[in-house]
N, C-alpha and C positions, 0 to 999 in steps of 0.2 A: 398559832391561831387556828388552823384547819383542825387540829386534833381537838382543841378546846371547843370549837363550834360542833364538831361531831358529838362530842360528850354532852353538850347542851341540848342538842336535839333529841339524843337518846333519853335524857332525863325529862324532857318535855313529854315524850311519848310515855314514859314510865308513870309520870305524875297524872297524865289523862286517863291511863289505864286504872289507876288507884282511885281516881275521882269517879269514874264509871262504876267501879266496884262498890264504892260507898253509896252511891244512888241505888244500885241494884240491891244492896244489902238492906237498905231501908224498906224497899218494896217487898223483899222476901219477908221481913218481919211483920209487914202488914198482912201479907198473904197467909203466913203461919197463924196469926191471931184469928183471921177469918176462918181458916180450916179447922182450927181447934174448936171454935164456937160451932161450926157446922157438924163436926164430929159428935160433940156433946148433945145437940139438938136431934140429929138423926138416930143417935144410939137410944135416946129416950123414946123417941116415936116408934122405932123398930122393935125395941124390947117389949113394948106394950102389946104389939101384934104377934109376937112370936117368942117362945121361950127357948128356941134353938138358934137365936141369932149368931152365936159363936160358930156354930157348924155351918150355917148358911153362907157366912162371909168367906169361909175357907173352901166352899165347893168350886169345882170347875164350872164354866158357863153352861154346859149342856145339863148337867145335874141340876144347877140352880134354876135354869129356866123350866125344866120338867117338874121340879118340886114346888115352885111358886105358882107357875101358871096352870099346872095340873092338867086334867084331861082335856080332849079337844072341845068339849062342850062348854067348859067354863074358862078357857084360856082367854077369851076375849073380853072378859070383864075388866072394866076400867080400874077398879080397886086393886086387882091382882097385877095389872100392868104397872101401876103407880107404885105398888109395894116393891115389885122387881127393880124398877129404876132407882128407888130409894136405896135398896141394898147395894146396887152398882155405885150409886153416888157415895155411899159409906165407904166402899172399898177404894174409891177414887181418892177420897179425902185422906184415908190412911196412908196410901201410897205416896201422895203428894207431901204429906208432912214428913215422911221419911226421906224423900228426895230433897226437899227444901232444907231440912235440918242438916242434911250432909253438905249441900251447897253453901249454906251459911257457915259452917265450920271453915271451909276452904277460904271463903271470903274474909272471914275474921283474921286468919293467919296471914293472908295476903296484905291486909290493911296495917298490919304491925310495922310494915316498912315505911308507911306514909310520912311520918315525921322526919325521918332520915332523909328520904328522897327529896321532900319539900325544901329542907335546910340546904342540900347540895344544890338544888335547882336555883334557888334564890341567890346563892353564892355565885354560881356560874352566870347569871343574868347580870349581877352587879359587876363582875369581872369583865364581861363583854362591853358594857356601857363605858367603864373606865378606859378600856383598850381603844375603843372608837374615839372617845374624846381625846386621848393623848396622841394617838397615831394618825387618825383621820379626821381631824376636825372640820375640814371643808366639806366633806362628804357624809359627815355623821348623820345628818338628819335623814338623808336619802337611804343610806345603809340601815338605819333603825327602822324606817318604814318598811323596807323590803323584808327585814328580819321579823317584824310583826306579822306581816302577811304570811311569811313562811311558817311561822310558828302556828298560825291559825290553821294552816293546811296540814301541818304535821298532826295537829289535834283531830282535825277531820279525817285524815287517813287512818289514825289509830281507831276512831269510832267506826270507820267502814271495815277495817280489818276484823274487829271483834264481832260486828254484825255478820260478815261473811263467814267467820269461823263458826258461829252459831247456826247460820243458814245451812251450811255444809253438813254439820251434825244432824240437823233436823231433817234435811233431804235424804240422808242415809237411813234415819230411823223410819221415815215414811216409806221408803223403798222396801225396808225390812218388813214393814207392816203389811204392804201390798203383796209382797211375796208369800207371807203366811196365809193371808186371805185367799190369794189365787190357789195356793196348794190345797186349802180346805174346799175350795169351790170344784176341785177335781174329783172329789168324792161324792157320794150320793147325798141328797137332800138332808141337811143336818137338823131339820125340824121334824122329821118322821120318828115315829116310836117303834122300837124293836124289842122283842122279848129277850134276846140275847144280843149282847153288844159285840158286834163283829170287830175284828182287828182293824179293818179299814176305818170304821166308825170312830174307834178309839183315837186313831191317828188324826182324823179330821178334827176331833175335839181338841187335841193337843195344839193343832195350828191355830185354832180360834182362841184358846187360852193364851197362847204365846202373842198372838196379835193384841189381845186385851192387856197384857203386861207392857208391850212396847207403846200402847196408847198413852200410858200415864207418863212415860218419858217424852213422848211427843207433846203433850200438854205442857210439861215443864219448860221444854225448849222453846215452844211457841211464846210462853210468857217471858222467857229470857230475850228472845229476839224483839218482842214488843218493847221491852225495856231499853235495849240497846238502841232501837230506832227512835223512841220517843225522847231520849236523852238530849237529842240535838234537834235544833230548829231546821237544820240543813236536810233532814231526812223527810220533812213535810211532803215534798213531791212524791217520793218513793211510797209513803204511807198511804197516799190516795189509792194505790192499786192493791193495797193489802187490807182486808177486812178483819182487823184484829177483834172487833166486837163479836164477830162470829166465832173466831178461834177461841175466845174466852170460854165458850160453852162447848169445846171440842168433844169432851168425853160424853156430855149429855146428849149432843146430836149423834154421835157414833153409836151410843148404846141404844138410843131410840131406833136407829137404822137396823141394828141387830135384832131387836124385838120385831120390826116390821118383817125381816127376812124369816124369822122364826114363824110368825103368825100366817104369812102368806105361803109357807112351805116352799119358798123359792131358794134357789141356790144363794150363796153369800153374794147377793147383788147390790142392795141398797147401801150396805156398809162399805164394799169395795169401791162403788162408784163415788162415794163421798170422799174416801181417803185419796183416790185417784185425782179427783178435782182439786183437793188442797195441794197435792204434790205438783200438779201443773202450775197452779198459781204460785207456789213457793219458787219453782224453777224460774219463772219470770222475775220474780223479786231478786233472786240471786244474780241473774244477768244483768239486772239494772245496777246492783251494787258493784259488781265487778267492773262494769263500764265506768261507774263513777270513781272507782279506785284507779283505773288506768288514766283517766283524765286528770285526777289530783296529782298523781305521780309526774305526769307530763308537765304540769304547771309548776311543781316543785323543782323539776330539772330546769325550767326556764329560770326561775327565781335564783337558783344556785349560780347558774351561768351569769346572771345579771350581776350578782354580788362579786364574782370573780373579775369581771369587766371593770366594775368601779374600783375595786382595790387595785387592779393592774394600772388603771389610768391615774389613780391617786399616787402610786409609787413612782410613776414616771414624771410627775410634777416637781 
C-alpha cells in the first residue's frame, strides 16, 4: 500500500508538470505568432528608412547609438531616438523568437509522455479506490477525503516548485546583468565621443553588449514566471506584489533607460537602477514562494500522518 501510494503521488506530480507544460506551450505559440508579426512589420518600416538594416542590427550598442543618433547637435531629435528604439525592438523580437522556438522544442518532447503518464495515473487511482473499498470500508470516505486534499496540495507544491525554479534562474540572470552594468559603470562615460577607441572603452562596450544579450533571457524568464504563477488561482495573493504588466515591456523600458544614459552623458545610472529595482522585487517574490512551499510541505506531512493514524486504527478494529 505504501509503495503504491508513493507511486500515485509521484504520478500526480508528473501529470501536473505536463499539464503546466501544455498551458505554457500554448502561450509560447501565441507569443511566437505575435513576435513573427512584429518582426515583419518592423522590418518593413526600418527597411524604408535605411538600406543598411542588416548591418545596423548586427552592431554593438555603442556603434549603433553613434550611428543612429549622430553628432551631439542632432542626437536629441525624437525621430532618431524612435528609430533607434525600433532597431532595438527588432533585435529583441529576433532573439525572443530564437529562445521561444528552442523552448517550444523542449516542451513538445516533454509532452510526448503525457498519454502514457495519464493512463498510469488513472490506473493507480482506480486501484487505490478498489483497495480502500475492500480493505477499509468503514473509513473509506474519510480516507478518500484526506487523499483528495493531499493530491490538491501535491499539485500546488509542484506549481510552487516550478515557479521557484524559474524565479531562481531569473534572479541569477538579473544578478549577471547587474554585474555587467556595474562593470561598465567603472569605466568613463560611455556616451562620450573619442577619436581613438581606447582599450578601456572597448571593454566597457563589451559589458554593455553582454548586459543587452542577458536582457533577452530575462524577458523570456519573466514571461515563463508569469505563466507559472497565472496558471493557478492559488498564486493570486503573490501576484498582487508582482507587476507583470510592467515586466511585459521589460526590454522597452530598459532600452529607453540606456538611451537616457547616453543622452545625459551620465554613467550607466538609469539602466542599472531599473534592473536593481526589478531584482529586489523578484527577491521578495521568491521569499514568498519559498514560504508557501514550506507551509505546503508541513500541511502534507500532517495529512500523511493523519492517514497513517486512520489506517492503524482501522487495522486494530
